[in-house]
C-alpha positions in Angstrom: 1.6 -34.3 -27.5 2.1 -37.6 -29.3 0.9 -39.4 -26.3 -2.4 -37.6 -26.3 -2.9 -38.1 -30.0 -2.6 -41.8 -29.3 -4.9 -41.8 -26.3 -7.6 -39.7 -28.1 -7.1 -41.5 -31.4 -6.6 -38.2 -33.3 -6.3 -40.0 -36.6 -10.0 -40.4 -36.6 -10.9 -36.7 -36.2 -11.6 -36.2 -39.9 -14.8 -38.2 -39.1 -16.0 -35.1 -37.2 -14.3 -32.3 -39.2 -15.8 -33.4 -42.6 -19.4 -33.6 -41.5 -19.3 -30.2 -39.9 -17.6 -28.8 -43.1 -20.3 -30.4 -45.3 -23.2 -29.2 -43.1 -21.7 -25.7 -43.1 -21.3 -25.5 -46.9 -24.8 -26.7 -47.6 -26.1 -24.0 -45.1 -23.9 -21.4 -46.9 -25.5 -22.5 -50.2 -28.9 -21.7 -48.6 -27.8 -18.3 -47.5 -26.7 -18.8 -43.9 -23.2 -19.1 -42.4 -21.8 -17.9 -39.1 -18.1 -18.4 -38.4 -18.8 -18.4 -34.7 -21.4 -21.2 -35.1 -19.0 -23.1 -37.2 -16.2 -22.9 -34.6 -18.5 -23.8 -31.7 -20.1 -26.7 -33.7 -16.7 -28.1 -34.7 -15.3 -27.8 -31.2 -18.4 -29.6 -29.8 -18.2 -32.4 -32.4 -14.5 -33.0 -31.7 -15.0 -33.0 -27.9 -17.8 -35.6 -28.1 -16.0 -37.7 -30.7 -12.9 -37.8 -28.5 -15.0 -38.6 -25.5 -16.6 -41.5 -27.4 -13.1 -42.8 -28.5 -12.0 -42.8 -24.9 -15.2 -44.6 -23.7 -14.8 -47.2 -26.5 -11.2 -47.8 -25.5 -12.1 -48.0 -21.8 -14.9 -50.6 -22.2 -13.0 -52.6 -24.8 -10.1 -52.9 -22.3 -12.4 -53.8 -19.4 -14.1 -56.5 -21.5 -10.7 -58.0 -22.5 -11.2 -57.1 -26.2 -8.1 -54.9 -26.3 -5.0 -56.9 -25.2 -1.4 -55.8 -25.3 -0.4 -58.5 -27.8 -3.1 -57.7 -30.4 -4.6 -54.2 -29.8 -3.8 -51.3 -32.2 -5.5 -48.9 -29.7 -2.5 -48.5 -27.4 -3.7 -46.0 -24.8 -4.5 -48.4 -22.0 -2.6 -51.5 -23.0 0.7 -49.6 -23.0 -0.2 -47.8 -19.8 -0.2 -44.3 -21.3 -3.1 -43.5 -19.0 -4.9 -45.3 -16.2 -8.4 -46.8 -16.8 -9.9 -44.6 -14.1 -8.3 -41.4 -15.6 -9.5 -42.4 -19.1 -13.1 -42.8 -17.9 -13.0 -39.5 -16.0 -11.6 -37.7 -19.0 -14.2 -39.3 -21.3 -17.0 -38.1 -19.0 -15.4 -34.6 -18.8 -15.2 -34.3 -22.6 -18.8 -35.5 -22.9 -19.9 -32.8 -20.4 -17.9 -30.1 -22.2 -19.4 -31.1 -25.6 -22.9 -31.2 -24.1 -22.4 -27.7 -22.6 -21.5 -26.3 -26.0 -24.4 -28.1 -27.6 -26.8 -26.5 -25.1 -25.2 -23.1 -25.8 -25.8 -23.6 -29.6 -29.4 -24.6 -28.9 -30.1 -21.5 -26.8 -28.0 -19.1 -28.9 -29.7 -20.1 -32.2 -33.1 -21.1 -30.8 -33.1 -24.5 -32.4 -34.8 -26.9 -29.8 -34.8 -29.7 -32.4 -31.1 -29.9 -32.0 -31.6 -31.2 -28.5 -33.1 -34.4 -29.9 -30.3 -34.8 -32.5 -27.7 -34.2 -29.8 -29.3 -36.6 -27.3 -29.4 -39.3 -30.0 -25.8 -38.7 -30.8 -24.7 -38.9 -27.1 -26.7 -42.2 -26.7 -25.1 -43.7 -29.8 -21.6 -42.6 -28.7 -21.9 -44.0 -25.1 -23.8 -47.2 -25.8 -21.4 -48.1 -28.7 -19.5 -50.3 -26.3 -20.8 -49.4 -22.9 -23.2 -51.4 -20.7 -24.4 -54.9 -21.4 -26.0 -53.8 -24.7 -22.9 -52.5 -26.5 -24.4 -52.4 -29.9 -21.0 -52.5 -31.7 -20.8 -56.2 -30.6 -24.3 -57.0 -31.9 -23.2 -56.2 -35.5 -24.9 -52.8 -35.3 -21.8 -50.6 -35.0 -21.8 -49.5 -38.7 -25.5 -48.4 -38.5 -24.9 -46.3 -35.4 -21.7 -44.7 -36.8 -23.5 -43.9 -40.1 -26.4 -42.2 -38.3 -24.1 -40.3 -35.9 -21.4 -39.0 -38.3 -23.6 -38.9 -41.4 -27.1 -37.4 -41.1 -26.6 -36.5 -37.4 -23.7 -34.2 -37.6 -24.2 -32.9 -41.1 -27.9 -32.1 -40.7 -27.3 -30.9 -37.2 -24.7 -28.4 -38.4 -26.9 -27.1 -41.2 -29.7 -26.8 -38.6 -27.5 -24.7 -36.4 -26.5 -22.4 -39.2 -29.9 -22.0 -40.9 -32.4 -22.8 -38.2 -34.2 -25.3 -40.5 -33.8 -28.7 -42.0 -31.8 -28.6 -45.2 -32.5 -31.6 -47.6 -29.2 -31.1 -49.4 -27.4 -31.6 -46.1 -29.1 -35.0 -45.7 -28.1 -36.0 -49.2 -24.5 -34.8 -48.8 -24.3 -36.7 -45.5 -24.7 -40.1 -47.2 -21.3 -40.4 -49.0 -19.5 -38.9 -46.0 -21.3 -41.3 -43.6 -20.4 -44.3 -45.8 -16.7 -43.4 -45.8 -16.7 -42.8 -42.1 -18.3 -46.2 -41.6 -15.4 -47.6 -43.7 -12.9 -46.5 -40.9 -14.9 -48.6 -38.4 -15.2 -51.5 -40.7 -11.5 -51.6 -41.5 -10.9 -51.6 -37.7 -13.3 -54.4 -37.3 -11.8 -56.4 -40.1 -8.5 -56.2 -38.3 -10.0 -57.3 -35.1 -12.2 -60.2 -36.3 -10.1 -62.9 -34.6 -9.8 -61.1 -31.2 -13.5 -60.1 -31.2 -14.6 -63.7 -31.9 -12.2 -65.0 -29.2 -14.0 -62.5 -26.8 -17.3 -63.9 -28.0 -18.4 -60.6 -29.6 -19.8 -60.3 -33.1 -19.2 -57.2 -35.2 -20.6 -56.9 -38.7 -17.1 -57.8 -40.1 -17.0 -61.0 -38.0 -20.6 -61.9 -39.0 -19.8 -61.4 -42.7 -16.4 -63.3 -42.6 -13.2 -62.2 -44.2 -14.1 -62.3 -47.9 -17.5 -60.7 -47.7 -16.3 -58.2 -45.1 -13.6 -57.1 -47.6 -16.2 -56.7 -50.4 -18.4 -54.7 -48.1 -15.4 -52.4 -47.5 -15.0 -51.9 -51.2 -18.6 -50.8 -51.5 -18.2 -48.4 -48.6 -15.2 -46.6 -50.3 -16.5 -46.6 -53.9 -20.3 -46.0 -53.7 -19.7 -42.4 -52.4 -18.3 -41.5 -55.8 -21.8 -41.9 -57.3 -23.4 -39.2 -55.1 -21.5 -36.1 -56.4 -22.9 -37.0 -59.9 -26.4 -36.2 -58.6 -25.8 -32.5 -57.7 -26.9 -29.8 -60.2 -23.3 -28.9 -61.0 -20.5 -31.2 -62.3 -17.9 -29.6 -60.0 -18.5 -31.8 -56.9 -18.0 -34.9 -59.1 -14.8 -33.5 -60.7 -13.4 -32.4 -57.3 -14.2 -35.8 -55.7 -12.7 -37.7 -58.6 -9.3 -36.4 -57.6 -9.4 -38.7 -54.5 -10.1 -41.9 -56.6 -6.4 -42.9 -56.7 -6.3 -43.0 -52.9 -9.5 -45.2 -52.8 -7.9 -47.6 -55.3 -4.8 -47.7 -53.1 -7.0 -48.6 -50.1 -8.7 -51.4 -52.1 -5.3 -52.9 -52.7 -4.4 -52.7 -49.0 -7.6 -54.3 -48.0 -7.1 -57.1 -50.5 -3.7 -57.8 -49.0 -5.1 -57.8 -45.4 -2.9 -54.8 -44.4 -5.6 -53.7 -41.9 -3.5 -51.9 -39.3 -2.4 -49.4 -42.0 -5.8 -49.4 -43.6 -7.6 -47.9 -40.6 -5.7 -44.5 -40.5 -5.4 -44.4 -44.3 -9.2 -44.8 -44.6 -9.5 -41.8 -42.2 -7.2 -40.0 -44.6 -9.6 -40.8 -47.5 -12.5 -39.4 -45.4 -10.5 -36.1 -45.0 -9.5 -35.8 -48.7 -12.8 -36.8 -50.2 -14.8 -34.8 -47.7 -12.9 -31.6 -48.1 -13.0 -32.1 -51.9 -16.8 -32.5 -51.8 -17.0 -29.5 -49.6 -15.0 -27.5 -52.1 -17.0 -28.8 -55.0 -20.2 -27.7 -53.4 -18.8 -24.3 -52.5 -17.6 -23.6 -56.1 -20.8 -25.0 -57.5 
């Protein structure tokens, strides 16, 4: 089991769980919630997220970005799975996630979800695939924000309600920023290896000091958003996670990037579930 958690990068799964939870609670606040839709949506999100992780690992390995001496993504460099098997598994998970997405579209009669899903699939695949690989054109943060922020949160609310929910879009912004922080922490860790491979991420383009300050913004700006809801409860609930954010700031300042990546995913989980609870009790 531990082997598969490493291969699938399970530490990053809060980036799918939190947006589905937020989309569901905003839908519930607008009078619509189906446990079956929630289960299907969460399963589809985790399948596609895991598929994207595998594709990212596969293409980074093929391009020489991930090397045994430096990579924290150990699935291929440690031989836990072969490249061919990883690619096949990635495509299989994409197919399974797509099938569930089509089921949700037909079951709930929400054709607009097709375009959201197609955009999400494209952003997941072309993150590191093909010659474009937008991650290495300093566009990774933008793609991840759109996918895991507005894409999943608003898509989830659409599945539950059958309509666009403005509150879901607003709630998606702080979640999206924190999820981007996971990626940015990873890219700060990999600045040297990415530059050696002649790829440019946003972290590499900014440089160490500015990249670290950008990380600070990503983890602290989300605390402003709960203040804008009609109830004080979301802000009070989210405030409980501030000590963890402060701890992460210290880790980033020290350059402890390997530990920072999974710990940032932990902040996504804690903050996201607290925001979900705050909106529920509001």
